[in-house]
N, C-alpha and C positions, 0 to 999 in steps of 0.2 A: 388561456383557459377561459371558455364561455363562462359568464355569471351563471349560469343554470347548471354548471357541473358539480357545484358545491350543496346540491339539495337532494343528493342521493338518488337520482333518477336511474331508471333501469335503461340499459342499452339500448332500447326500444324507443323508449321516451325521449333520451336524447336524440335518438336518428330522427325521430319524429320533428322535434324542433328544429333541429339543424336543416332539415329538408325545407321545413317552413320558412326559416331564414333565408334559404337559397332562391325560395319564390316570391318572398315577401322582404326585401331589405330593411323597409321602416319599420319592420317587425322588432328588429335589433334594438333600434332607438327607444322604442316603447318599452322593450324590456329593462333597458336601462335606468329606465325613468319608475318604473313599475317594483323592481325586485327589490329597491334600498329600503322602500318604504312598508314593505311586509316583513312581518315577523318570520321566522324560519318555517315554522308550520304553515302557515298561511302560503307563504311562498313556494313550498313543496306542494301544498293544493293546487295553487294556481297552476303551476308547471306542469302537473300531472294532467289535470283538465284542459290545457291548452295542447299537449301533445296527444291528448285523446280528440280533439275536435279538428286538430291540424290536418291528419293527413289526407293528400288529395284534395283538399281544400284550395279553390281556386281564389280567394282572400283569405290568408290564413290570420292576416291580422284582425279581420273581424270576429274571429273566435276569443279575440282577447276578453272583450266585455263578457263572454259568457261565463270564460274561466274566471274573470274577477268576480262575478255574482257567485260563482260555486265556492270560491275561497271565503268569501265575506259569510256565506251561508255556513260554512263548518267553523267559522271562528264564533259564531254567536252564542252566547251563555245558555 
């Protein structure tokens, strides 16, 4: 089971991330480093933002920074 499956993503979001992983295998290593350091809510926000930014992207790993910024913004007090 991929690490992102435990975040309650929709089938479409899971599919988008799976497709991005297929296009950019290095993305999997990035997710393995990022997800464990995020709390559950930030992890879900991060993955949803990543899924939204990834479809059709030539370099899906480049979407990681944008998704991290969104997750950080969502967690600000």
